[in-house]
LUMSEDREN-189374 format. One record per atom (N, C-alpha, C): x, y, z. Coordinates in steps of 0.02 Angstrom, whole numbers, plus 32768, in hexadecimal, padded with zeros to 4 digits. Each point is the difference from the previous one (the first is absolute). Layout:
# LUMSEDREN-189374
XYZ ...
# end
This chain:
# LUMSEDREN-189374
82BD79808F70 7FF0803A801A 8013802D7FB9 805180168014 802380497FF6 80037FDC7FA8 80207FC37FFD 80087FCF7FB9 7FC180217FE8 7FBB80038013 7FB07FE77FF7 7FE380337FC2 802C80408024 800A804A8000 800880207FC0 80527FD48017 8031800E7FBB 7FF07FDD7FB0 7FE97FBD7FEF 7FD07FFD7FFF 7FC180247FBF 7FBC800D801B 7FF580348008 7FFF80437FE4 804180208017 800480307FF8 802F80177F95 80217FAC801A 80127FEE7FBE 7FE67FEE7FD2 7FB27FD47FF3 7FE380067FCA 7FCA80337FF8 801D80548043 7FBF801D8005 802680317FA4 8039800D802D 8047801F7FD3 7FFA7FE57FAD 7FEA7FB77FF9 7FF07FF47FAE 7FD180107FE6 7FC87FFD801C 7FB88005800D 8023805D7FBE 8003802A8041 7FF880567FEA 80367FE17FBC 80477FE08004 801A80197FAE 7FD97FDC7FCE 7FFA7FC57FFA 7FC87FF77FD9 7FB9802A7FE0 7FE0802D804D 7FCA80247FE8 802480377FD8 802D802E801D 803380117FC1 800480077FC7 80347FA37FDD 7FE27FE17FDB 7FE17FFD7FB3 7FC27FF2803E 7FC5800E7FED 7FE680527FE0 7FFE7FFF801E 7FEE80367FF8 8034803C7FC3 802C800B8028 80467FFD7F99 7FDD7FEB7FD7 7FCE7FBC8006 800E7FD27FBA 7FAA80297FD5 7FFA80148033 7F9980207FE4 801380447FE0 8041802E8020 7FF780297FD1 804580117FD0 801C7F938015 8020801C7FB0 7FCF7FE27FA7 7FBC7FD78025 7FDC7FEC7FD5 7FD980567FF2 7FD080278032 8006802D7FF8 8014803B7FA4 80537FF88023 8006802B7FF9 80207FED7F8A 80087FBB8001 7FE680007FB6 7FC07FD37FFE 7FA9804B8008 7FC97FF47FE1 7FF480367FEF 7FF77FBF7FC3 800180477FB3 7FBF8043801B 80178033802C 7FC780307FF4 7FF280337FD6 7FF97FE17FB6 7FEA80297FD7 7FFE7FEB7FDD 7FE67FA87FF6 7FF37FE47FD8 7FD980027FF9 7FC77FF6800D 7FA67FFD8011 7FD1803A7FF1 7FED80097F9E 7FEA80398011 7FBF7FE97FE2 7FCE7FF28048 7FE1801B7FE1 7FCE801D8036 802380118028 7FE0805F802F 8002801F7FC1 80067FF37FED 7FF7804D7FB2 7FD37FF27FE7 7FAF80277FEC 7FCA80117FED 801A7FE97FB5 7FEF7FCE7FDA 80087FE77FB2 7F9A7FEF7FEB 801680517FD1 7FA580107FEF 800E801B7FA8 7FF37FC97FE2 803A80297FB6 7FB980207FE0 8016803A7FF2 7FC5802D7FD9 80167FED7FAA 7FC77FFA7FF2 8005800A7FB3 802E80437FD4 80147FE97FC4 8028803E7FF2 7FD480037FCB 7FD280467FE4 7FE07FE97FC4 80297FFB7FC5 800B80067FCF 803F800C7FC0 7FBC80297FD4 800280397FF1 7FBA80017FCC 802F80227FC4 7FFF7FD17FC4 80117FF17FBA 7FDC80427FDD 8044803E7FDE 7FFA803B7FDE 7FCF7FEE7FD3 7FF280327FD7 7FCB80157FCF 80097FC67FC9 7FE57FCE800B 801E7FE97F8C 80477FC28030 80047FF28018 80277FD1801C 7FD97FC48016 803C7FDB7FDF 7FF57FB3800F 7FF280038061 7FD07FAD8001 801F7FED803B 802780018037 80218006801B 80377FBF8016 80157FED8007 803F7FD17FFA 7FDD7FB6802D 801E7FEC802F 7FF9800B8038 80137FE68051 7FF07FAA8004 80278008801D 80207FA28009 7FCD7FED8046 7FEB7FCC7FEF 7FDA7FE68059 800A80268038 804E7FC07FF0 80217FFF8035 802C803A8026 7FF280407FCD 800580588022 7FDC80277FFD 7FC6800C8027 7FB4800C7FFB 80448032802A 7FD180617FE7 803F802F7FFF 7FBE7FFF8044 803280238030 7FD18030802D 80308032801D 7FDB80528051 802980287FF3 80447FEF8005 7FE87FDB801F 803D7FF68042 80547FBA7FED 7FC97FF37FA2 80577FC97FFC 8012803C7FDA 7FDE80347FD0 800880277FDD 80528051803E 7FC880198020 801F801B802B 80697FEA801A 7FFE7FA4800A 80387FE0800F 800180077FB2 800580067FEF 80387FE27F8E 800780448023 7FD380418002 803980427FEC 80278009803D 80047FEA8013 803A7FE68048 80477FDE7FD3 7FF77FB68008 802E7FED7FDD 802E80007FAE 7FCB80407FCB 801F7FEE7FE7 8019804B7FEE 801680318031 800B8027802B 804F7FFF801A 7FE27FBA8038 804180178028 80457FE87FD1 802E8004800F 804A7FE37FEA 800E7FC08028 7FE17FF7802A 800D7FD08053 7FFC7FBA7FCC 7FE77FE07FAF 7FFE7FDB7FC6 804E80118007 80137FFF7FF1 8043800C7FE7 80477FDD802C 80317FE07FF9 80267FFB8029 802E80278020 801C80648007 8011800B800A 7FB280477FFB 7FDC7FE3800C 7FC4803F7FEE 801D80338008 80147FF77FB3 801A80447FD0 7FAA800E7FCA 7FED7FDD7FE6 7FD97FF57FCB 7FBD7FBA802C 7FB980317FBA 7FC47FE4800D 7FE880117FC1 7FAF7FE58003 7FF67FE77FC5 7FEC80527FCF 7FFD8034806A 8008804F7FCA 803380327FCA 80287FD2802B 8033800A7FD8 801280017FB6 7FD67FCC7FF1 801C7FE47FB0 7FB380297FD3 7FEB8012802B 7F91800D7FE9 7FE1803A8016 80208026801C 801380467FF0 7F85801B8008 7FF280238020 7FC280307FD2 801680377FDC 801B80268024 8019803F7FB7 80377FE47FCC 7FFE7FCD8000 800C7FE87FC9 7FD47FB37FDD 7FCE80107FFF 7FA57FE18015 80197FA4800B 801880328023 80307F86801D 80207FE47FDB 8040802B7FD8 803180017FE6 802C7FFF8026 805780197FF5 8023802C8016 803580287FC6 7FFF80127FDE 800D80107FC4 80267FFE800C 80317FBD7FFA 80297FF97FCA 80287FC07FE2 80287FF07FF2 80097FCB7FB6 7FFF7FB98015 80067FF48042 80297FDA8012 7FFB8009804C 7FE67FBA8040 7FD3802D804E 80357FF98013 803080048038 801D7FFB8035 7FE97FCE8044 80237FDB800D 7FEB7FC88037 8033801A8058 7FF37FF38012 802C7FD88036 804E80167FD0 802F8033804A 803C80087FDE 800B80227FA8 7FC8802B8017 801E80257F9E 7FEF7FA27FD7 80067FCF7FFC 80147FCE7FDA 7FAB802B7FBF 80277FFB7FC0 7FD680147FE3 7FE57FA97FCC 7F9C80107FEA 7FF27FC88004 8013801C7FA5 7FE67FCD7FDC 7FF67FF87FBA 7FB5801B7FF8 7FD37FFF7FFD 7FCF802E7FDE 7FD9802B8017 7FBE803A7FF5 7FE58034800E 7FC27FFC802B 7FF780138044 7FCD7FF48016 7FBF80047FEE 7FCF7FFD7FF7 7FB77FE97FE1 7FDA80358043 7FC580347FDA 7FCC80178001 80087FDA803D 7FD37FFE8027 7FA57FE28019 7FDE80158010 7FFF80527FEF 7FB78004801A 7FD67FD17FAF 7FC5800E8010 7FC97FA98005 80147FD57FD9 80377FE98031 80027F8B7FEA 7FDA7FFB8028 7FE980008022 7FBF7FCB7FFD 7FCE7FEC7FCA 800880227FBE 80037FE77FD7 801C7FD87FDE 80347FFA800A 802B7FDD7FDB 7FE97FB2800E 7FEE7FE97FC1 7FE57FB58002 80167FCD7FBF 806280017FF4 802E7FEA7FD6 80337FFE800F 80047FFF8047 802D7FFB8029 804C804E801A 80227FFF803D 8034801F7FDA 8052800B800E 7FF2803C802A 8044801C7FD3 80127FDD7FA6 804D802F7FFE 80047FED7FB0 7FEC7FD07FD8 7FFC7FD7802D 80187FC77FE4 7FBC7FD67FFB 7FE37FF78030 7FB57FE18010 80037FD3802C 8029800E8007 80417FC68054 7FE27FEC803E 7FC580068024 7FCD80098024 7FB480177FDD 7FFF7FBE8016 7F7F800D7FD3 7FE38036804C 7FF67FFE8038 7FE680368031 803D803C8021 7FD7802F8034 802D802E7FF4 80267FD68065 7FD37FE28011 80217FBF8049 80287FE17FEC 803C7FDD7FA5 80038000800E 804D80297FF7 7FE880347FAF 8024802D8013 803D801B8038 7FE280108027 7FDE802F8052 804C7FB48016 80027FDA7FFE 803B7FCF803C 803680147FB4 803680097FC2 8027800A7FF6 801F80178000 7FE1804B8023 806C801D7FEF 801A7FF2804F 7FDB7FE8802C 801080038054 80487FE37FED 80187FD17FE5 803F7FBF7FD8 801D80167FE2 7FD480297FB6 8034801A7FD1 804580138026 80427FE37FD7 804280338019 800580367FF4 7FC180117FB0 801880547FF8 7FD880437FFE 7FCD7FBE805E 7FD0805E8029 7FE97FD58021 7FED7FF7804D 80138009801B 80207FB98023 802E7FCD7FF7 80417FD7802D 7FCE7FDF8019 7FC57FF38020 80177FED802E 7FE07FB18012 7FED7FF28048 7FD57FB97FF0 7FBD8005803C 7FDF7FEA7FDC 7FBB800D8003 7FFC7FB78052 800D7FEC8008 801F7FE98047 800B80368042 803A80427FE6 800D80128013 7FB480378021 7FFE802C7FD4 7FC680087FD7 7FCA8008803D 7FD87FC27FF5 7FC17FF38038 801A8003804B 80447FF47FF0 801B80228056 7FF68027800A 7FFD80407FD1 8025802A8028 7FC380227FF0 7FB27FFF8001 7FD280248006 7FCE7FCA8043 80277FAE7FF9 7FE77FF08041 802F802F804C 8018800A7FF5 8034801F802A 7FB280577FFB 7FE380107FF5 7FE680267FED 7FAE80258011 801680048043 7FD98027803C 7FBC80077FBC 800080287FCB 7FCF802D7FE8 7FF07FE47FC3 80287FD77FFE 7FED7FCD7FA2 7FB97FBB8026 80387FEB8042 7FD17FEC8018 7FE57FF88018 7FB8804A7FEC 7FC97FFC8010 7FE680217FC8 803C80137FD2 7FC1800E7FAF 80077FB77FDB 80017FE0801C 801B7FBF7FDE 7FBA7FC48023 7FF180088040 7FC280048003 7FCF800A801A 7FEC803E7FF1 7FBA800D7FD9 7FF780277FB9 803B7FDE7FE2 80067FE87FA6 7FDC7FB08016 80267FE08003 80007FB18003 7FDB7FE7802B 80198020801F 7FDF7FD6803C 80177FCA801F 80407FFB800D 80337FC77FFF 8004802E804F 80007FB88029 800E7FF28049 803E80028038 802C7FD17FBB 804580018036 803A80297FC5 802880378003 804080127FE2 80177FE47FD7 80227FB98008 80107FBD7FC3 7FCC80047FC1 7FB58000802C 7FF1800B7FC2 8020804C7F9D 800180288029 8008802D7FE4 803C7FEB7FB7 7FF67FEA7FDA 80337FEB7FDA 801580327FAB 80077FE47FD0 7FFE80157FC5 7FC17FEF7FEA 7FFF7FDF800A 7FB580117FB9 7FC08034801E 800C800D806F 7FC580427FD8 802480317FF3 80527FF1800A 800180407FF8 800380167FC8 80127FD17FC7 7FD4801E7F9C 7FD58010800E 7FC27FDB802A 7FC680117FFE 7FDB803C800B 8023801A8033 8003804F8001 7FF780247FD7 806180047FFC 7FFB80017FB9 7FE180267FD2 7FFC7FB07FD4 7FC180017FE6 7FCC80257FFB 7FD8800E803C 7FB480128006 801E80507FF7 802C80128017 802C8062800C 80037FF47FBF 80127FDE7FD3 801B802C7FA3 7FB480087FE4 7FE37FA9800A 7FA180277FD2 7FFB801D800F 800980428030 7FD1803A8008 802A803C7FCA 80267FD97FEE 8034804C7FC5 7FCC800F7FD5 7FEB802D7FE9 7FEF7FF27FD9 7FEA804D7FDA 801480107FBC 7FF580477FE6 7FC9801C7FC0 7FD580078009 7FC17FFF7FC3 7FF6804A7FFB 8019802F801A 7FEB80567FEE 8035802B7FB3 80007FE77FE9 8002800C7FC1 7FE8803A7FD9 801780307FE3 7FD380367FC6 7FDA7FD77FE9 80437FA97FF3 7FBF7FD07FB3 7FC97FDC802F 7FEE7FF68041 7FED7FFD8019 7FCA80138001 801480308025 7FA780458006 7FF380127FCF 802780017FB0 7FED7FEF7FB3 7FC37FCA7FE9 800C7FD18035 7FE77FC17FBD 7FBA7FF2802D 802080168060 7FBB7FE38019 7FCF80657FEC 8016801A7FE1 7FDF803E7FFE 7FD280368029 804480048021 7FF480158050 801F80678006 805080077FB9 800C80267FDE 80357FFC7FE1 801980417FE1 805D7FF07FE1 7FEC7FF47FD4 7FE17FF07FB2 800B7FE77FD3 804C80127FE4 80197FDC7FD8 80367FEA7FE3 7FFC805B7FD7 80697FFE7FDD 7FDE80337FDC 800B7FF87FCA 800780097FC7 7FFC7FBD7FC0 804C7FD97FE1 803A802F8033 80107FCE7FE7 803C7FCE8034 7FBA7FFD8034 800B7FC68023 7FB67FDE7FE0 7FCC800A7FF5 80027FDF7FD6 7FFD7FC77FDF 802780107FE1 802E80167FBD 80187FAC7FFA 8029801E804E 80297FBB8018 7FF27FD18030 7FA78014800D 7FD47FCC800E 80107FB27FCF 7FD980337FC7 80057FE47FAC 80247FC07FF5 804D8018800D 802F7FE27FE2 800D7FD2802E 8004801E8048 7FEB7FC88015 7FDE7FA68024 7FDA80357FDA 7FBF7FC18000 7FF07FE57FC8 8012801C7FD1 80147FF07FBB 7FAE80037FF7 7FD680428017 7FA07FFB7FE9 7FE880097FD0 801180358006 7FEE801B7F8E 802B800A7FDC 80487FF9800E 804080047FDF 80047FC67FC9 8049801C7FC1 80157FB07FF9 80397FED8003 801480578031 80627FD58021 7FD8800B8046 802A7FBF7FF1 80037FEE806A 803B80098001 7FDC80258052 805C7FF3801B 80187FF18026 7FC07FA68010 800A7FB48017 801B80018032 7FEA8046802C 7FE880138049 7FEB7FC3802C 7FB180137FF0 7FD57FBE8021 7FEC7FD57FF2 80477FD17FD5 7FF77FA38025 800E7FEB8020 804C8034800E 80097FDF8044 800A80188045 7FDD80437FFB 7FF7803B8040 7F9E80177FF5 7FEE7FDF800B 7FB47FFD7FEE 7FAF7FED8030 7FE680218000 7FD27FDA803D 7FEE803D8033 7FBD7FF4803A 803B803B8033 803B80188020 80297FC67FFC 803A7FFE8032 803580257FCD 7FE17FE47FB0 8039801C7FDE 80437FEA8012 7FF27FB57FE9 80267FAB8010 7FCB7FC97FE1 80227FD17FCC 7FC67FC87FF6 80427FCB8038 80348020802D 800E7FC58014 80357FB27FF5 800B80237FAB 803C7FC57FDF 803380047FF0 801E7FE87FDF 80547FF78008 801D7FF87FBB 801E80367FE8 800380307FB3 805A7FFE8018 80147FE57F93 805E8005801A 7FF580587FB3 800C80288047 7FF580547FC9 801C80187FE4 803F7FD27FCE 803180197FCA 80498020803A 800E80238048 800880088012 80727FF38011 80027FC97FDD 802A7FD38009 80017FC77FB0 80357FFE7FE5 80097FDA7FA9 80377FD08017 80047FAA801D 7FF67FCB7FE6 7FFD7FE07FDB 804D7FDA7FDA 7FEA7FC37FC0 7FCE7FDA8010 801C7FF0805C 7FFF7FB9801F 7FD6800C8038 7FAB7FE68008 7FFB80238053 801080108028 801C7FA08004 80267FF38030 80428034802C 801280317FD3 80348023800C 7FD480588039 7FC47FE3801A 800C8034800F 800D80018041 8012802C801C 801E80078040 7FD47FFB8038 7FCF80217FEC 7FC08007803B 7FE57FD07FD2 7FE17FC78004 7FA77FD87FD0 7FCC80118016 7FE980118040 7FC480358010 7FCF7FBB8023 7FDD802E7FC7 7FBF7FB68009 7FF57FB37FF5 80477FD37FC1 80107FDF7FE3 80417FE3804A 8020801B8029 7FF77FFF8044 7FEB7FB78025 7FAD80358005 7FD77FE58002 7FE87FB18014 7FF1801C7FB9 7FDD7FBE7FD4 80167FBF7FD4 803980267FEB 80497FCF7FEB 7FEC7FE97FC0 7FD280337FFA 7FF07FFB7FA3 803D80337FF1 80287FEC7FCC 803380427FC5 7FE9801F8003 7FBF7FF07FD6 7FCF80627FD7 7FFA80208023 7FFC7FE88052 7FF38029800A 802280328031 805880007FEA 8036802B8014 7FEA802D8008 801D80488012 7FFE80417FE6 7FC180238006 7FC17FC98029 7FD580428014 7FE47FFD8042 7FE2802F7FF0 7FD7801E8040 7FC08020800A 7FEF7FFF8044 7FCB80088004 7FF680647FE0 7FB27FED7FEF 7FED803E7FF7 8000802F8029 800F8042800E 7FD0802E8042 7FE2802E7FFA 7FD480048039 7FCA80397FD1 8030803C7FEB 7FDA801A7FDD 802380357FFF 7FCB803C802F 7FCC7FF0801D 7FF3802A8048 804780308010 7FF4803F800E 802B801D801E 804980047FF2 80067FE67FA0 80347FFA7FE8 80428026800E 7FCA80457FF5 8063802F800F 800780108042 7FE37FCB8027 802C802B803A 80367FBC801A 800D7FD37FD5 80127FC68023 80377FF27FBC 8016802C7FE9 803F7FEE7FE6 8042800F803D 802F7FDA7FC9 80107FEF7FB3 7FCB7FB4800D 801E7FE67FB3 7FC07FC37FCE 80217FC57FFE 7FD57FF77FF3 802D7F957FE9 80027FD08060 80147FDA7FE7 80117FC5804F 804E8015800C 803A802B7FB9 80277FFF8018 800D80468040 7FCA80377FE4 7FFF804F7FFF 801B80167FC4 80257FE97FD9 802E802E7FBF 7FDF80157FDF 7FB880157FFC 7FDA80507FE7 8008802D8040 802080387FEE 7FEE805F8016 7FBF8001800F 7FF07FFF7FC2 7FBC802C7FEA 7FCE7FED7FE4 7FCF80098005 7FC27FD77FD1 802080217FB8 800B80168024 800F80417F7C 804D7FD17FD9 80307FC08037 800F7FC47FE1 7FE37FEE8021 7FB77FDE801C 7FDC7FB87FFD 7FE4800C7FB1 7FF080247FF4 7FFB80087FB7 8019800E7FAE 80298001802C 804880167FA8 7FF07FB17FF7 80357FCC804D 7FEF7FBC7FED 7FD37FEA7FCB 7FB88010801A 7FD07FBB7FDD 7FDC803C7FCA 8033801D7FF5 7FEA801E7F9E 804B800A7FCA 803B7FF58042 8038800E7FD4 802F7FA37FF4 7FEC7FEE8065 80487FD97FF0 7FEC7FC48020 7FE47FE57FEB 7FD67FB48045 80237FCA7FBC 802D7FD88048 80207FD37FB4 7FD17FDC7FE7 7FF97FC57FC6 7FE37FC97FDB 803A7FCE8042 7FDE7FF18015 80107FBB8017 7FCD7FAA7FF9 800C7FF08028 7FC47FBE7FFB 7FC37FE68007 7FF48018801C 7FF18016803F 7FC0804B801B 801A802F7FB2 7FF3801E8022 7F9D80128010 7FC88039801B 7FC680198003 7FDD7FE67FB7 7FED80067FD8 7FCE7FF17FCB 800C80617FED 7FE3800B8037 7FCE804C7FE3 804980378012 803A7FCF7FDD 8032804E802B 801D800B7FB2 7FF67FB07FDC 801D80267FBE 800080157FC8 7FD680157FE7 800780387FE3 7FCB802D802B 8023800D8028 7FE780678035 802880237FD8 7FB580417FE3 802B80457FBC 7FCA8025803D 8016802E8025 7FC780447FE7 8039803D8011 7FDB802A7FDB 802980328001 8018802A8044 801F802F7FE2 802C8046804F 7FCC800E8034 7FD380337FB5 7FB280018038 7FF37FD1800A 7FDC7FBC7FF9 7FF07FF88026 80207FA88035 802A80237FEE 802D7FDA8036 7FEE80408065 803680467FF0 7FD080278037 7FAF7FFD8015 7FD480207FC1 7FBD7FDB8009 7FED7FC28042 801F7FBC800F 80167FCA7FFE 800280338046 803780067FFF 80277FFC8048 7FEB80468030 7FD5803C7FCC 7FDE80368037 7FB67FC78016 7FDE7FDA7FCF 7FD97FB4802D 7FF37FE48036 805D7FDE8006 80157FF08041 7FFA80278022 800E80458000 80018028803B 7FB07FF08040 7FD17FF47FB4 7FBB802E803C 7FFA7FB28028 802F7FB87FFD 80057FEA8010 7FFF7FFD8062 801680438006 803E7FF9803E 7FCC7FF9803C 80198016803C 7FE27FFF8038 7FFC80038035 801680408034 801B7FFC8035 7FE08014803E 7FB57FF68004 7FD98003802B 800E7FBE803A 801C7FEF7FC7 80147F7C8060 803780558011 802E80167FE5 804980198045 7FC68021803D 7FD480238011 7FB07FF98020 800A7FE98043 80017FC97FD2 7FF97FCF8032 80107FE3803B 800680118045 80017FF98028 800F7F9F7FFD 7FE37FEE801B 7FD87FC37FF7 803A7FE17FD0 802980297FEB 80407FD27FC6 804F800A8023 7FF48039800D 805580328023 80027FC78030 803480178025 80377FE88017 7FE57FF1804A 7FE57FF98027 7FEE8017804B 80377FE1802D 803B801A7FEC 80357FE78027 803480677FF9 7FE380167FCB 801580387FFC 7FC9803F8013 
# end
């Protein structure tokens, strides 16, 4: 009888121990459950962002796989200004594309993580959504989505890996919610570099500038150009004069660029292969493209000094002196520059006209500004 009692007691104790072990195992399983993976509890109700093309501008080409939404643009704005994309959280897209410099940085060569100096000057992002022949100075990215991918892993820029960026964004409660609202992701692991690029691209397509004195004059609303500005206009576009300042061949249309690639004679080499920066040629592998770079828009050009792909000219006056006095005769020099000759007065007229392309109203647009300030 006593022996049976001991056996029952022993079984009872073993059962209690097993129960505690089972409970412990359950607790361990609970701890390992990803409590923030499922994002479906956050409302996903995308609203179209209505982008209105400025008067006279062409229709912007927006990729079918990246339609603009209010939440997508807002997410892109946060990502554009957030240094979380860089290795040490010191560099953001907005570090090299500042609103006060027409979304350039005012430097000859842009700096990356740790002060690393880049090889080219930052281009303006105003009206960048209308670029349709490639991006960067050499056109190596065909779309804004492709362009937005590259700076993160560039050792001269953000110097980070996309794997780390994705992990940082997935760990952020704020970004998990924003990506859910913008793209309908159901789990945080769906937050990828591709969606980051899409969001930034949506924001960049909203960066418009079209309120210059030139625009107001063309639309007939106010501020007709002065006689000197009109003279500069005629020289720029060669409208009624025998003299042609040659500007309008490469910097034409409502955006004031044809998005083409040109060798504008700022360097001279006997052999095109000797160009240290091959420019467009590095991308096309065509030696005749060596030393060619994308023609930037001349809208707000007075705000985007210094000039050229390497920022070698500090002022527009220096640029004008180059084109009228110091163009180098290289094999692939753009034909419009071969016989460019204008008088000193005509130079001044063109420079005065260029200032009518200046627009600072975009600077007061709150939706363009850094949301962290």
